[in-house]
Each structure stands twice: as C-alpha cells, then as structure tokens.
VOGU-3710 file (C-alpha; in Angstrom, 3 decimals, decimal comma):
1> mislningkt> -24,785/-2,009/-2,863  -21,583/-2,971/-1,089  -20,663/-1,338/2,212  -16,920/-0,963/2,855  -14,901/0,467/5,737  -12,260/2,550/3,958  -9,841/4,705/5,918  -12,134/4,614/8,932  -15,280/5,641/7,074  -18,164/3,476/5,937
11> mavdadadtp> -18,747/3,917/2,228  -21,508/2,365/0,157  -20,793/1,666/-3,494  -22,976/0,400/-6,282  -20,695/-2,260/-7,727  -20,898/-5,920/-8,638  -19,623/-8,216/-5,881  -16,815/-9,510/-8,103  -15,543/-6,062/-9,119  -11,913/-5,821/-8,011
21> llwvlrdelh> -11,432/-3,564/-5,007  -8,926/-1,535/-7,042  -11,606/-0,414/-9,472  -14,081/0,331/-6,690  -11,473/2,579/-5,076  -10,413/4,300/-8,292  -13,565/4,417/-10,421  -16,384/4,479/-7,890  -14,773/6,378/-5,018  -12,256/8,464/-7,044
31> msgtkfgcgm> -9,367/7,494/-4,769  -6,574/7,495/-7,314  -3,612/6,869/-5,001  -3,849/3,101/-5,397  -2,413/2,317/-8,832  -3,102/-0,283/-11,505  0,084/-2,021/-12,554  -0,361/-5,540/-13,858  -3,854/-6,694/-12,889  -2,465/-10,057/-11,721
41> alcgactvhi> -1,133/-9,275/-8,207  2,470/-9,497/-9,418  3,792/-5,930/-9,213  2,442/-4,449/-5,966  1,320/-1,081/-7,354  -2,220/-1,746/-6,106  -1,240/-2,628/-2,521  -3,674/-1,598/0,213  -4,023/-2,851/3,786  -6,893/-5,165/4,650
51> dgqptracvm> -7,106/-5,518/8,422  -3,478/-4,350/8,533  -2,129/-6,852/6,003  -0,731/-5,742/2,635  -3,144/-6,967/-0,024  -3,273/-6,652/-3,809  -6,471/-4,761/-4,606  -6,379/-5,659/-8,312  -7,411/-9,266/-7,663  -9,475/-8,923/-4,499
61> pasaavgkki> -13,224/-8,849/-5,166  -14,835/-5,903/-3,390  -17,247/-8,295/-1,694  -14,308/-10,037/0,020  -13,479/-6,765/1,790  -16,916/-6,368/3,378  -16,589/-6,281/7,158  -12,854/-5,619/7,004  -10,834/-2,446/7,610  -9,334/-1,138/4,367
71> ttieaignsa> -6,516/1,402/4,508  -5,291/3,123/1,358  -2,336/5,380/0,655  -4,644/8,350/1,198  -4,771/7,545/4,941  -1,537/5,666/5,633  0,003/8,822/7,110  -2,646/8,813/9,837  -0,685/6,127/11,678  2,615/6,946/13,346
81> vgkrvqqawa> 4,455/4,276/11,343  2,878/5,338/8,049  3,770/8,955/8,719  7,404/8,005/9,466  7,566/5,993/6,243  6,185/8,879/4,175  8,619/11,321/5,814  11,571/8,988/5,192  10,477/8,553/1,561  10,552/12,329/1,092
91> eidvpqcgyc> 13,832/12,850/2,979  15,643/10,091/1,041  13,974/11,275/-2,201  12,924/7,713/-3,043  10,604/8,214/-6,032  11,908/8,574/-9,522  8,818/8,269/-11,719  6,744/7,595/-8,583  4,156/5,287/-10,107  4,852/2,304/-7,842
101> qsgqimaata> 5,530/4,308/-4,722  2,088/4,160/-3,108  2,308/0,361/-3,171  5,898/0,496/-1,920  4,891/2,735/0,996  1,971/0,463/1,868  4,240/-2,609/1,900  6,954/-0,809/3,887  4,460/0,380/6,490  3,086/-3,143/6,940
111> llkaipkptd> 6,652/-4,431/7,323  7,532/-1,882/10,011  4,337/-2,572/11,911  5,221/-6,276/11,951  9,002/-5,907/12,401  9,905/-2,492/13,851  13,675/-2,958/13,321  13,991/-5,000/10,108  17,227/-6,371/8,723  18,131/-6,036/5,059
121> kdidqamsgn> 16,916/-9,614/4,615  13,560/-8,746/6,239  13,217/-5,755/3,925  14,153/-7,719/0,820  11,659/-10,444/1,688  8,788/-8,077/2,542  9,349/-5,833/-0,463  10,089/-8,551/-3,035  6,558/-8,463/-4,434  6,718/-4,741/-5,174
131> icrcgtypri> 8,369/-3,903/-8,469  10,004/-0,555/-9,203  10,730/-0,146/-12,887  13,072/2,742/-12,123  15,182/0,593/-9,801  14,988/2,736/-6,667  15,478/-0,322/-4,444  18,577/1,033/-2,614  16,674/4,226/-1,719  13,617/2,206/-0,684
141> raaihkaagq> 15,778/0,128/1,670  17,459/3,249/3,048  14,089/4,906/3,661  12,773/1,857/5,478  15,843/1,828/7,728  15,403/5,565/8,335  11,719/5,132/9,213  12,744/2,353/11,594  15,230/4,705/13,261  18,188/2,734/11,988
151> a> 19,697/5,236/9,573
//
C-alpha cells in the first residue's frame, strides 16, 4: 500500500512503488482529469503539482510522491490563483478539443503563483513544455494575462 496526499486528502492505494503516478490517479483513484499524452514527459498533458511545482505524472513513480502534497486539476480551483486561471480559460474560450487543457491550466497556475505578473517571455518559457495540438497558444497566453489581471 502507498499512502498519498492528494488534493488535501490522504489516500491509500494498492499499487507497485514504480507505478507512474498518472496511472495511480486515473486507474486506481478514478481521477480522470489528468491526461495521458506521450508517456515520456514531453507533452505536459499529465501535469500535476507536487509540493506546488508542476510535475509530469506519467514518469513519476507513485512512491516518489509519498510525503508530498499532490494537487490535480480536480482541486486546482480551490486556490485563488487556480480559480482565476479556470475563469480566464472559460472567458477567453481557450479549449478547442480540450485534451491538453488540464495540463495547460496546471502549468499556468504554477507560473502565476511564482510570477504573478508574467511577461510574454515568462509565459512562453513556463508553458513551452505543454503542447496543444490545436494551436490555442494565443488564447492560452491571453488567458494567463487575464488571470494575472493584465488583460
């Protein structure tokens, strides 16, 4: 058994220590908001926060998250910054297909917590590891500026 702190709750899961956190979240805990994209930490669809830092859940063994605070898309709106990001995403109508958007929101929230008033360069750098196949990058940038109170 592995005990994890997910979205402020302690959850015990029966999983091998090397099972990627992504699959523990999706298959064991039925939290489907975190998406599988590439399985190699290259696309960002699986982004969660580990102790506040954006982390790729597809390559992180569940055992490496023991004793850490895990936040998923299901709870990101519980923080003021996360809620502003989600509201800006809806107001700007960012998603097209939507598949990557949970990872995008997780990365954007981490950015705004670290840099409350980011420049375009800050946004480009922070979001560069999150791929959107639909190409909604201009709307993502606009939503981040809006969530930061800059739009």
